[in-house]
TORFI-425206 format. One record per atom (N, C-alpha, C): residue in three letters; x, y, z. Coordinates in pm, whole numbers, always signed. Layout:
BEGIN
> ALA/X/Y/Z
...
This chain:
BEGIN
> MET/+3107/-942/+952
> MET/+3050/-917/+820
> MET/+3065/-769/+785
> GLU/+3049/-740/+657
> GLU/+3059/-602/+610
> GLU/+2926/-559/+548
> VAL/+2879/-440/+587
> VAL/+2752/-387/+540
> VAL/+2775/-254/+469
> GLY/+2722/-240/+349
> GLY/+2728/-113/+277
> GLY/+2593/-44/+280
> ILE/+2592/+87/+302
> ILE/+2467/+164/+311
> ILE/+2467/+274/+206
> VAL/+2355/+286/+133
> VAL/+2337/+390/+32
> VAL/+2208/+465/+63
> ALA/+2215/+597/+71
> ALA/+2098/+681/+97
> ALA/+2055/+752/-31
> ARG/+1926/+781/-40
> ARG/+1874/+852/-157
> ARG/+1943/+987/-171
> LYS/+1990/+1013/-291
> LYS/+2062/+1136/-319
> LYS/+1972/+1258/-296
> GLY/+2025/+1359/-227
> GLY/+1953/+1484/-206
> GLY/+1851/+1482/-95
> SER/+1843/+1374/-18
> SER/+1746/+1363/+90
> SER/+1816/+1369/+225
> GLU/+1796/+1478/+298
> GLU/+1857/+1491/+430
> GLU/+1806/+1384/+525
> ARG/+1677/+1351/+511
> ARG/+1619/+1249/+598
> ARG/+1686/+1114/+573
> ALA/+1707/+1080/+447
> ALA/+1770/+952/+414
> ALA/+1914/+947/+465
> VAL/+1986/+1056/+449
> VAL/+2126/+1061/+493
> VAL/+2134/+1049/+644
> SER/+2043/+1118/+715
> SER/+2043/+1110/+861
> SER/+2013/+969/+909
> LEU/+1917/+903/+844
> LEU/+1884/+767/+884
> LEU/+1999/+671/+850
> ALA/+2066/+695/+737
> ALA/+2180/+611/+702
> ALA/+2289/+620/+809
> ALA/+2313/+740/+860
> ALA/+2413/+757/+965
> ALA/+2373/+684/+1092
> ALA/+2244/+690/+1127
> ALA/+2196/+620/+1246
> ALA/+2210/+469/+1230
> LEU/+2181/+419/+1110
> LEU/+2196/+276/+1086
> LEU/+2343/+234/+1093
> ARG/+2430/+317/+1036
> ARG/+2574/+289/+1044
> ARG/+2617/+275/+1190
> ASP/+2576/+369/+1274
> ASP/+2618/+366/+1414
> ASP/+2564/+242/+1484
> ALA/+2439/+202/+1452
> ALA/+2379/+85/+1516
> ALA/+2453/-42/+1475
> ILE/+2494/-50/+1348
> ILE/+2565/-170/+1302
> ILE/+2705/-178/+1364
> VAL/+2772/-63/+1373
> VAL/+2903/-60/+1438
> VAL/+2891/-101/+1584
> ASP/+2786/-51/+1652
> ASP/+2764/-89/+1792
> ASP/+2739/-239/+1807
> ALA/+2688/-301/+1699
> ALA/+2665/-446/+1701
> ALA/+2792/-524/+1671
> GLY/+2902/-452/+1647
> GLY/+3031/-517/+1628
> GLY/+3064/-555/+1486
> GLU/+2992/-497/+1388
> GLU/+3017/-531/+1249
> GLU/+3078/-413/+1173
> SER/+3139/-442/+1060
> SER/+3201/-340/+975
> SER/+3097/-281/+883
> VAL/+3101/-148/+866
> VAL/+3000/-80/+785
> VAL/+3062/+39/+715
> TRP/+3010/+73/+596
> TRP/+3056/+193/+526
> TRP/+2940/+256/+450
> LEU/+2957/+382/+417
> LEU/+2859/+458/+340
> LEU/+2912/+479/+199
> ASP/+2820/+490/+102
> ASP/+2865/+524/-32
> ASP/+2919/+666/-34
> ALA/+2995/+701/-138
> ALA/+3067/+828/-142
> ALA/+2975/+949/-130
> GLU/+2860/+947/-198
> GLU/+2772/+1064/-194
> GLU/+2708/+1081/-57
> THR/+2672/+970/+8
> THR/+2615/+980/+143
> THR/+2721/+1029/+240
> ALA/+2842/+979/+228
> ALA/+2951/+1024/+314
> ALA/+2979/+1173/+293
> ASP/+2976/+1218/+167
> ASP/+2996/+1361/+139
> ASP/+2890/+1445/+207
> ALA/+2764/+1398/+203
> ALA/+2654/+1474/+263
> ALA/+2671/+1485/+414
> LEU/+2743/+1391/+473
> LEU/+2768/+1394/+617
> LEU/+2901/+1459/+652
> GLY/+2971/+1512/+551
> GLY/+3099/+1575/+575
> GLY/+3209/+1475/+601
> GLU/+3191/+1350/+553
> GLU/+3288/+1244/+575
> GLU/+3334/+1186/+442
> GLY/+3354/+1272/+344
> GLY/+3384/+1228/+209
> GLY/+3504/+1137/+199
> ASP/+3603/+1154/+286
> ASP/+3723/+1072/+277
> ASP/+3699/+929/+325
> ARG/+3580/+903/+381
> ARG/+3551/+770/+434
> ARG/+3451/+694/+347
> GLY/+3399/+759/+244
> GLY/+3301/+694/+158
> GLY/+3365/+601/+57
> ARG/+3283/+512/-1
> ARG/+3331/+418/-102
> ARG/+3243/+426/-226
> SER/+3297/+375/-336
> SER/+3219/+364/-458
> SER/+3110/+260/-441
> VAL/+2994/+282/-505
> VAL/+2886/+184/-496
> VAL/+2925/+50/-557
> ASP/+3028/+49/-642
> ASP/+3074/-78/-698
> ASP/+3116/-176/-589
> ALA/+3157/-123/-475
> ALA/+3204/-208/-366
> ALA/+3091/-287/-301
> LEU/+2965/-251/-332
> LEU/+2852/-324/-273
> LEU/+2856/-472/-309
> ALA/+2908/-504/-427
> ALA/+2912/-643/-471
> ALA/+3002/-728/-382
> ASP/+3092/-665/-307
> ASP/+3183/-738/-220
> ASP/+3136/-741/-75
> CYS/+3019/-680/-48
> CYS/+2965/-678/+88
> CYS/+2886/-805/+118
> ASP/+2861/-828/+246
> ASP/+2773/-937/+287
> ASP/+2627/-894/+282
> LEU/+2604/-763/+302
> LEU/+2467/-710/+306
> LEU/+2471/-565/+262
> ALA/+2369/-524/+186
> ALA/+2355/-384/+147
> ALA/+2224/-329/+203
> VAL/+2224/-201/+235
> VAL/+2104/-134/+285
> VAL/+2075/-15/+196
> ALA/+1952/-10/+141
> ALA/+1908/+101/+56
> ALA/+1809/+185/+134
> VAL/+1839/+312/+150
> VAL/+1752/+402/+227
> VAL/+1692/+504/+131
> GLY/+1564/+489/+100
> GLY/+1499/+578/+5
> GLY/+1374/+514/-52
> GLY/+1344/+539/-179
> GLY/+1230/+478/-244
> GLY/+1273/+358/-326
> ASP/+1181/+307/-409
> ASP/+1213/+193/-494
> ASP/+1325/+227/-592
> GLY/+1334/+353/-633
> GLY/+1442/+393/-724
> GLY/+1578/+376/-660
> THR/+1589/+408/-531
> THR/+1715/+389/-460
> THR/+1747/+241/-450
> PHE/+1645/+160/-423
> PHE/+1666/+15/-415
> PHE/+1720/-38/-547
> LEU/+1659/+3/-658
> LEU/+1704/-45/-789
> LEU/+1846/+3/-821
> PHE/+1878/+126/-779
> PHE/+2014/+177/-798
> PHE/+2114/+88/-723
> VAL/+2081/+54/-600
> VAL/+2167/-34/-522
> VAL/+2177/-171/-590
> ALA/+2063/-223/-637
> ALA/+2062/-356/-700
> ALA/+2149/-360/-825
> ARG/+2154/-250/-900
> ARG/+2237/-249/-1021
> ARG/+2385/-262/-989
> ASN/+2422/-230/-867
> ASN/+2564/-232/-829
> ASN/+2599/-342/-730
> ALA/+2498/-414/-680
> ALA/+2521/-505/-569
> ALA/+2551/-648/-611
> GLY/+2538/-681/-741
> GLY/+2561/-820/-779
> GLY/+2462/-911/-709
> ASP/+2515/-1014/-642
> ASP/+2425/-1104/-569
> ASP/+2422/-1076/-419
> THR/+2469/-958/-378
> THR/+2462/-919/-237
> THR/+2317/-893/-198
> PRO/+2267/-951/-89
> PRO/+2130/-926/-45
> PRO/+2111/-779/-3
> ILE/+1991/-728/-26
> ILE/+1962/-587/+0
> ILE/+1841/-575/+93
> VAL/+1857/-494/+198
> VAL/+1744/-455/+283
> VAL/+1701/-316/+239
> GLY/+1572/-297/+215
> GLY/+1521/-168/+172
> GLY/+1446/-96/+282
> VAL/+1485/+28/+310
> VAL/+1414/+114/+406
> VAL/+1335/+215/+325
> ASN/+1204/+217/+344
> ASN/+1114/+290/+256
> ASN/+1092/+435/+300
> LEU/+1147/+529/+222
> LEU/+1117/+671/+240
> LEU/+1036/+723/+120
> GLY/+993/+631/+34
> GLY/+917/+671/-84
> GLY/+768/+665/-59
> GLU/+691/+670/-169
> GLU/+546/+675/-158
> GLU/+482/+537/-167
> VAL/+545/+443/-236
> VAL/+480/+314/-260
> VAL/+549/+203/-182
> GLY/+668/+163/-224
> GLY/+743/+64/-148
> GLY/+718/-80/-186
> PHE/+723/-113/-317
> PHE/+714/-253/-358
> PHE/+839/-330/-316
> LEU/+952/-263/-312
> LEU/+1078/-329/-280
> LEU/+1127/-295/-139
> ASN/+1103/-174/-97
> ASN/+1150/-129/+34
> ASN/+1041/-155/+138
> ALA/+1057/-261/+216
> ALA/+950/-304/+305
> ALA/+958/-243/+444
> VAL/+1073/-189/+482
> VAL/+1097/-147/+620
> VAL/+1065/+1/+637
> SER/+987/+34/+737
> SER/+956/+175/+765
> SER/+1073/+239/+838
> PRO/+1086/+372/+831
> PRO/+1195/+439/+903
> PRO/+1193/+409/+1053
> ALA/+1074/+401/+1110
> ALA/+1064/+377/+1254
> ALA/+1118/+239/+1292
> ASP/+1108/+144/+1201
> ASP/+1153/+8/+1229
> ASP/+1290/-24/+1171
> ALA/+1354/+77/+1112
> ALA/+1475/+51/+1034
> ALA/+1588/-10/+1116
> GLU/+1621/+51/+1229
> GLU/+1734/+0/+1307
> GLU/+1708/-143/+1354
> GLU/+1588/-168/+1405
> GLU/+1556/-302/+1453
> GLU/+1563/-405/+1340
> ALA/+1507/-369/+1223
> ALA/+1504/-463/+1110
> ALA/+1643/-491/+1056
> VAL/+1724/-387/+1043
> VAL/+1859/-406/+988
> VAL/+1944/-487/+1085
> ILE/+1939/-456/+1213
> ILE/+2017/-533/+1311
> ILE/+1969/-677/+1316
> ALA/+1839/-700/+1301
> ALA/+1787/-837/+1298
> ALA/+1847/-915/+1181
> GLU/+1861/-847/+1065
> GLU/+1922/-914/+949
> GLU/+2070/-938/+971
> VAL/+2140/-841/+1030
> VAL/+2282/-859/+1061
> VAL/+2300/-981/+1152
> GLU/+2217/-992/+1254
> GLU/+2227/-1105/+1346
> GLU/+2192/-1237/+1277
> ALA/+2091/-1233/+1187
> ALA/+2053/-1354/+1115
> ALA/+2167/-1402/+1025
> PHE/+2236/-1307/+960
> PHE/+2351/-1344/+878
> PHE/+2460/-1405/+964
> GLY/+2479/-1350/+1083
> GLY/+2581/-1404/+1172
> GLY/+2551/-1547/+1214
> ARG/+2422/-1582/+1222
> ARG/+2382/-1719/+1257
> ARG/+2377/-1810/+1135
> GLY/+2396/-1752/+1017
> GLY/+2382/-1831/+895
> GLY/+2238/-1857/+859
> GLU/+2146/-1769/+904
> GLU/+2003/-1787/+879
> GLU/+1941/-1661/+818
> PRO/+1999/-1608/+710
> PRO/+1943/-1486/+652
> PRO/+1807/-1511/+588
> ASP/+1721/-1409/+595
> ASP/+1588/-1416/+531
> ASP/+1600/-1348/+395
> VAL/+1633/-1426/+293
> VAL/+1661/-1370/+160
> VAL/+1570/-1433/+56
> ARG/+1508/-1347/-25
> ARG/+1424/-1392/-136
> ARG/+1488/-1347/-267
> GLU/+1464/-1423/-372
> GLU/+1523/-1391/-502
> GLU/+1416/-1345/-599
> ALA/+1452/-1244/-679
> ALA/+1364/-1194/-785
> ALA/+1442/-1194/-915
> PRO/+1381/-1238/-1026
> PRO/+1456/-1251/-1151
> PRO/+1499/-1117/-1208
> ARG/+1611/-1119/-1279
> ARG/+1656/-1007/-1359
> ARG/+1663/-1050/-1505
> LEU/+1655/-953/-1594
> LEU/+1656/-978/-1737
> LEU/+1779/-917/-1802
> ALA/+1817/-974/-1914
> ALA/+1920/-912/-1998
> ALA/+1882/-933/-2144
> ALA/+1920/-839/-2227
> ALA/+1899/-849/-2372
> ALA/+2034/-876/-2438
> ARG/+2029/-943/-2552
> ARG/+2151/-967/-2629
> ARG/+2120/-965/-2777
> ALA/+2220/-925/-2853
> ALA/+2212/-926/-2999
> ALA/+2354/-941/-3050
> GLY/+2384/-1053/-3115
> GLY/+2522/-1078/-3157
> GLY/+2614/-1085/-3038
> ASP/+2722/-1007/-3041
> ASP/+2820/-1007/-2932
> ASP/+2784/-909/-2821
> TRP/+2675/-833/-2839
> TRP/+2637/-731/-2740
> TRP/+2540/-788/-2638
> ALA/+2553/-744/-2512
> ALA/+2458/-780/-2407
> ALA/+2430/-655/-2323
> SER/+2306/-643/-2277
> SER/+2264/-525/-2201
> SER/+2306/-533/-2056
> VAL/+2291/-421/-1987
> VAL/+2298/-418/-1841
> VAL/+2177/-495/-1788
> PRO/+2194/-579/-1686
> PRO/+2078/-652/-1632
> PRO/+1970/-555/-1581
> ALA/+1845/-597/-1594
> ALA/+1730/-515/-1554
> ALA/+1648/-587/-1448
> ALA/+1610/-516/-1344
> ALA/+1522/-572/-1242
> ALA/+1376/-554/-1279
> ASN/+1344/-449/-1355
> ASN/+1205/-420/-1392
> ASN/+1171/-467/-1533
> GLU/+1239/-410/-1634
> GLU/+1201/-443/-1771
> GLU/+1311/-412/-1870
> ILE/+1300/-479/-1984
> ILE/+1378/-447/-2104
> ILE/+1278/-401/-2210
> VAL/+1307/-288/-2275
> VAL/+1222/-236/-2382
> VAL/+1302/-232/-2512
> VAL/+1242/-281/-2619
> VAL/+1301/-272/-2753
> VAL/+1211/-179/-2834
> GLN/+1264/-69/-2884
> GLN/+1183/+33/-2948
> GLN/+1266/+108/-3052
> SER/+1201/+207/-3117
> SER/+1276/+297/-3203
> SER/+1319/+418/-3120
> ASP/+1387/+513/-3184
> ASP/+1430/+631/-3109
> ASP/+1318/+734/-3095
> ARG/+1202/+707/-3158
> ARG/+1088/+798/-3145
> ARG/+960/+717/-3125
> ARG/+863/+776/-3056
> ARG/+733/+715/-3036
> ARG/+625/+806/-3092
> GLY/+505/+748/-3116
> GLY/+392/+828/-3159
> GLY/+368/+817/-3308
> PRO/+278/+900/-3360
> PRO/+242/+896/-3503
> PRO/+365/+912/-3592
> GLY/+374/+826/-3692
> GLY/+486/+834/-3785
> GLY/+614/+774/-3734
> ALA/+611/+718/-3614
> ALA/+732/+661/-3555
> ALA/+709/+512/-3529
> GLY/+784/+454/-3440
> GLY/+769/+313/-3406
> GLY/+854/+223/-3493
> VAL/+832/+90/-3478
> VAL/+911/-11/-3547
> VAL/+818/-117/-3606
> ASP/+865/-181/-3713
> ASP/+803/-305/-3759
> ASP/+872/-418/-3682
> TYR/+795/-511/-3632
> TYR/+853/-610/-3540
> TYR/+782/-744/-3553
> GLU/+849/-844/-3499
> GLU/+790/-976/-3478
> GLU/+840/-1027/-3343
> VAL/+749/-1084/-3264
> VAL/+784/-1140/-3133
> VAL/+772/-1292/-3140
> ARG/+877/-1361/-3097
> ARG/+875/-1506/-3085
> ARG/+905/-1545/-2941
> VAL/+836/-1647/-2895
> VAL/+858/-1701/-2761
> VAL/+906/-1844/-2775
> ASP/+1028/-1869/-2729
> ASP/+1091/-2001/-2744
> ASP/+1085/-2049/-2889
> GLY/+1104/-1955/-2981
> GLY/+1111/-1988/-3123
> GLY/+978/-1985/-3196
> SER/+866/-1979/-3123
> SER/+734/-1978/-3186
> SER/+682/-1835/-3198
> ARG/+626/-1801/-3315
> ARG/+577/-1666/-3337
> ARG/+456/-1638/-3249
> TYR/+459/-1526/-3179
> TYR/+345/-1483/-3099
> TYR/+269/-1369/-3165
> SER/+343/-1269/-3213
> SER/+277/-1152/-3268
> SER/+373/-1077/-3358
> GLY/+319/-979/-3428
> GLY/+401/-894/-3512
> GLY/+317/-783/-3572
> GLY/+383/-686/-3632
> GLY/+312/-573/-3690
> GLY/+394/-447/-3673
> HIS/+327/-339/-3633
> HIS/+394/-211/-3610
> HIS/+357/-163/-3469
> ALA/+455/-114/-3395
> ALA/+431/-70/-3257
> ALA/+536/+32/-3217
> ASP/+507/+100/-3107
> ASP/+610/+187/-3050
> ASP/+728/+105/-3001
> GLY/+699/-16/-2956
> GLY/+805/-104/-2909
> GLY/+748/-225/-2841
> VAL/+836/-310/-2788
> VAL/+797/-430/-2715
> VAL/+867/-426/-2580
> LEU/+790/-453/-2474
> LEU/+840/-447/-2338
> LEU/+834/-588/-2278
> VAL/+941/-629/-2214
> VAL/+944/-756/-2142
> VAL/+974/-724/-1996
> ALA/+882/-761/-1906
> ALA/+894/-722/-1766
> ALA/+900/-843/-1674
> THR/+969/-827/-1562
> THR/+967/-924/-1453
> THR/+841/-901/-1369
> PRO/+807/-993/-1278
> PRO/+699/-964/-1185
> PRO/+723/-835/-1107
> THR/+848/-811/-1067
> THR/+882/-685/-998
> THR/+847/-566/-1085
> GLY/+878/-574/-1214
> GLY/+855/-463/-1305
> GLY/+713/-452/-1357
> SER/+627/-548/-1324
> SER/+491/-542/-1375
> SER/+416/-419/-1325
> SER/+457/-367/-1209
> SER/+390/-249/-1152
> SER/+458/-119/-1192
> ALA/+557/-127/-1281
> ALA/+631/-8/-1323
> ALA/+587/+34/-1463
> TYR/+680/+45/-1558
> TYR/+650/+90/-1693
> TYR/+543/+1/-1758
> ASN/+550/-129/-1733
> ASN/+452/-221/-1788
> ASN/+309/-180/-1754
> LEU/+286/-136/-1631
> LEU/+152/-97/-1589
> LEU/+104/+26/-1665
> SER/+194/+121/-1690
> SER/+156/+241/-1764
> SER/+125/+208/-1910
> GLU/+173/+93/-1958
> GLU/+143/+48/-2094
> GLU/+30/-55/-2095
> ARG/-52/-51/-1991
> ARG/-172/-136/-1978
> ARG/-139/-285/-1970
> GLY/-23/-315/-1918
> GLY/+12/-454/-1896
> GLY/-44/-505/-1765
> PRO/-44/-637/-1743
> PRO/-103/-694/-1622
> PRO/-11/-681/-1501
> LEU/-71/-668/-1385
> LEU/+5/-681/-1261
> LEU/+33/-828/-1235
> VAL/+152/-858/-1187
> VAL/+191/-995/-1160
> VAL/+239/-1003/-1015
> GLY/+178/-1091/-939
> GLY/+217/-1106/-799
> GLY/+361/-1151/-785
> PRO/+428/-1111/-677
> PRO/+570/-1143/-661
> PRO/+599/-1291/-649
> GLY/+497/-1373/-619
> GLY/+518/-1516/-608
> GLY/+505/-1591/-739
> VAL/+470/-1518/-847
> VAL/+451/-1581/-977
> VAL/+585/-1592/-1049
> SER/+615/-1708/-1101
> SER/+740/-1730/-1173
> SER/+714/-1712/-1322
> GLY/+717/-1587/-1367
> GLY/+685/-1559/-1506
> GLY/+741/-1427/-1553
> LEU/+723/-1400/-1682
> LEU/+764/-1274/-1744
> LEU/+646/-1222/-1825
> VAL/+637/-1090/-1838
> VAL/+531/-1027/-1916
> VAL/+587/-982/-2050
> VAL/+517/-1015/-2159
> VAL/+550/-965/-2292
> VAL/+438/-868/-2331
> ASN/+472/-742/-2351
> ASN/+372/-637/-2370
> ASN/+409/-552/-2491
> GLU/+326/-556/-2595
> GLU/+347/-473/-2713
> GLU/+292/-332/-2686
> MET/+368/-231/-2721
> MET/+336/-94/-2685
> MET/+272/-22/-2804
> ALA/+141/+13/-2788
> ALA/+66/+82/-2894
> ALA/+79/+7/-3026
> ALA/+47/-120/-3022
> ALA/+70/-206/-3137
> ALA/-44/-200/-3239
> GLU/-9/-220/-3366
> GLU/-104/-229/-3476
> GLU/-75/-358/-3555
> PRO/-155/-463/-3550
> PRO/-275/-475/-3468
> PRO/-244/-521/-3326
> GLY/-144/-605/-3311
> GLY/-101/-647/-3177
> GLY/-186/-757/-3118
> MET/-135/-811/-3006
> MET/-202/-915/-2928
> MET/-210/-868/-2783
> PRO/-294/-930/-2701
> PRO/-299/-893/-2560
> PRO/-164/-919/-2493
> PRO/-133/-848/-2384
> PRO/-11/-879/-2308
> PRO/-11/-1026/-2267
> LEU/+107/-1085/-2266
> LEU/+121/-1229/-2244
> LEU/+213/-1255/-2126
> VAL/+174/-1348/-2040
> VAL/+262/-1393/-1932
> VAL/+316/-1530/-1970
> VAL/+449/-1541/-1971
> VAL/+514/-1666/-2009
> VAL/+602/-1714/-1893
> GLY/+655/-1833/-1905
> GLY/+741/-1887/-1801
> GLY/+866/-1803/-1781
> VAL/+919/-1803/-1660
> VAL/+1032/-1719/-1628
> VAL/+1157/-1756/-1707
> ASP/+1163/-1878/-1756
> ASP/+1280/-1922/-1833
> ASP/+1258/-1915/-1984
> ALA/+1149/-1849/-2026
> ALA/+1122/-1836/-2169
> ALA/+1227/-1746/-2235
> GLU/+1251/-1773/-2362
> GLU/+1340/-1690/-2443
> GLU/+1251/-1608/-2538
> ILE/+1255/-1476/-2522
> ILE/+1171/-1388/-2602
> ILE/+1259/-1317/-2703
> THR/+1227/-1332/-2832
> THR/+1305/-1270/-2938
> THR/+1220/-1164/-3007
> VAL/+1275/-1044/-3019
> VAL/+1207/-933/-3086
> VAL/+1290/-898/-3210
> ALA/+1233/-924/-3328
> ALA/+1299/-889/-3454
> ALA/+1248/-753/-3498
> VAL/+1339/-660/-3525
> VAL/+1303/-522/-3559
> VAL/+1353/-488/-3698
> GLU/+1266/-426/-3777
> GLU/+1305/-372/-3907
> GLU/+1222/-248/-3933
> GLY/+1240/-185/-4050
> GLY/+1164/-66/-4085
> GLY/+1219/+62/-4025
> VAL/+1331/+52/-3954
> VAL/+1400/+169/-3898
> VAL/+1549/+149/-3917
> GLU/+1625/+258/-3904
> GLU/+1770/+246/-3915
> GLU/+1832/+187/-3790
> GLU/+1771/+217/-3675
> GLU/+1825/+170/-3548
> GLU/+1713/+122/-3457
> ALA/+1742/+19/-3379
> ALA/+1657/-21/-3268
> ALA/+1725/+25/-3139
> VAL/+1645/+69/-3045
> VAL/+1697/+116/-2916
> VAL/+1653/+17/-2809
> VAL/+1748/-34/-2733
> VAL/+1719/-126/-2624
> VAL/+1745/-52/-2492
> VAL/+1643/-54/-2404
> VAL/+1650/+22/-2279
> VAL/+1634/-73/-2161
> SER/+1726/-67/-2068
> SER/+1724/-149/-1949
> SER/+1684/-65/-1828
> ASP/+1569/-99/-1768
> ASP/+1518/-27/-1650
> ASP/+1508/+123/-1672
> GLY/+1480/+165/-1794
> GLY/+1455/+306/-1822
> GLY/+1577/+395/-1818
> ARG/+1695/+337/-1800
> ARG/+1815/+420/-1780
> ARG/+1925/+391/-1881
> ASN/+1953/+267/-1901
> ASN/+2066/+227/-1985
> ASN/+2018/+200/-2127
> LYS/+2055/+288/-2222
> LYS/+2007/+279/-2359
> LYS/+2122/+242/-2454
> THR/+2091/+152/-2546
> THR/+2188/+113/-2648
> THR/+2118/+113/-2784
> SER/+2180/+176/-2884
> SER/+2126/+176/-3020
> SER/+2195/+67/-3100
> LEU/+2114/-12/-3171
> LEU/+2165/-123/-3253
> LEU/+2120/-102/-3397
> GLU/+2209/-126/-3490
> GLU/+2174/-111/-3631
> GLU/+2068/-213/-3670
> ALA/+1961/-165/-3735
> ALA/+1853/-253/-3779
> ALA/+1869/-285/-3928
> PRO/+1813/-399/-3974
> PRO/+1732/-495/-3897
> PRO/+1817/-573/-3796
> VAL/+1753/-611/-3686
> VAL/+1825/-679/-3580
> VAL/+1729/-768/-3502
> GLU/+1780/-875/-3447
> GLU/+1704/-960/-3356
> GLU/+1760/-944/-3217
> VAL/+1673/-908/-3122
> VAL/+1713/-889/-2984
> VAL/+1647/-998/-2900
> THR/+1727/-1072/-2827
> THR/+1675/-1179/-2742
> THR/+1678/-1133/-2597
> VAL/+1565/-1153/-2528
> VAL/+1552/-1115/-2387
> VAL/+1523/-1240/-2306
> GLU/+1598/-1259/-2198
> GLU/+1576/-1375/-2112
> GLU/+1634/-1350/-1974
> ARG/+1599/-1439/-1884
> ARG/+1646/-1427/-1746
> ARG/+1798/-1437/-1742
> THR/+1859/-1362/-1649
> THR/+2003/-1364/-1635
> THR/+2041/-1383/-1489
> SER/+2166/-1413/-1466
> SER/+2219/-1430/-1330
> SER/+2316/-1317/-1300
> PRO/+2332/-1278/-1173
> PRO/+2258/-1332/-1059
> PRO/+2121/-1267/-1047
> PRO/+2028/-1330/-976
> PRO/+1900/-1265/-950
> PRO/+1917/-1151/-850
> MET/+1818/-1066/-841
> MET/+1816/-966/-735
> MET/+1782/-1037/-605
> ARG/+1857/-1012/-500
> ARG/+1836/-1080/-371
> ARG/+1789/-978/-268
> ILE/+1674/-1003/-210
> ILE/+1608/-910/-120
> ILE/+1607/-969/+20
> ALA/+1660/-894/+115
> ALA/+1669/-941/+254
> ALA/+1569/-866/+341
> GLY/+1544/-922/+458
> GLY/+1456/-855/+552
> GLY/+1310/-894/+533
> PRO/+1222/-829/+606
> PRO/+1079/-864/+597
> PRO/+1024/-833/+458
> PRO/+933/-917/+408
> PRO/+876/-891/+275
> PRO/+779/-774/+276
> SER/+769/-707/+162
> SER/+670/-601/+149
> SER/+533/-663/+129
> ASP/+428/-587/+162
> ASP/+290/-630/+137
> ASP/+252/-580/-2
> PHE/+250/-670/-100
> PHE/+225/-634/-238
> PHE/+93/-561/-255
> PHE/-12/-608/-188
> PHE/-144/-547/-207
> PHE/-156/-414/-135
> GLU/-86/-400/-23
> GLU/-83/-271/+45
> GLU/-13/-168/-43
> ALA/+99/-208/-106
> ALA/+169/-117/-195
> ALA/+82/-82/-315
> LEU/+7/-178/-368
> LEU/-83/-149/-481
> LEU/-184/-41/-444
> GLY/-233/-47/-320
> GLY/-330/+52/-277
> GLY/-278/+194/-280
> LYS/-147/+209/-270
> LYS/-87/+343/-274
> LYS/-78/+399/-415
> LEU/-101/+313/-516
> LEU/-96/+360/-654
> LEU/-221/+437/-693
> SER/-332/+409/-623
> SER/-460/+469/-663
> SER/-475/+609/-608
């Protein structure tokens, strides 16, 4: 099998651990490579690969915080990912540095037996006409290019074709259970346990607005925007696209899901680190 390893950018500790994991996997008789930036940090730039190659691996390893895990997930397609936690919380990265070699080798061996421990988490995508967003593991936000007094959008939210809410707001956020503890939480949305098959619809600073809503994971959420020249659609806080308004943006589950390998994280233990 082939394993790709990505370390958090700018972290000597992450790069060092990535090198140790590489050596352990090679010793186990499997093929392994580092992403280009990690290889550069180790003085092995000619041996690194683009993160795009993760989609062709059997297993990916993310060494860093949840941000590193999400970066790997954006490039890994349906390749399962083991997360080694060097961050502060660790909703996605369940493996401690001390247990990293043992956990990763255990997953390599499980894949060799055809018994991988893989869980799936939904991803979202937005579409409008012929345009479609980059898939999001946390959330899709539909908003204007400005927030606060005198800004925002006029909107209407429909769920599976039925009107839920409308008015004026900074924007509308649709989150996965994974993303419920991210931007959604800062917008006073509900926490959703990882075992819940649902999506959160959360209006941001809405006038008058409705409470945040949890709907089925296969629901189709449509956000109609007017009152501005452009609507801005943001995927996981990074990928932004401006669309000419008025416009209807549909958000729904997309394939492939994010696939998480290795031991599961303790959701409630991670929540305790937020306080």
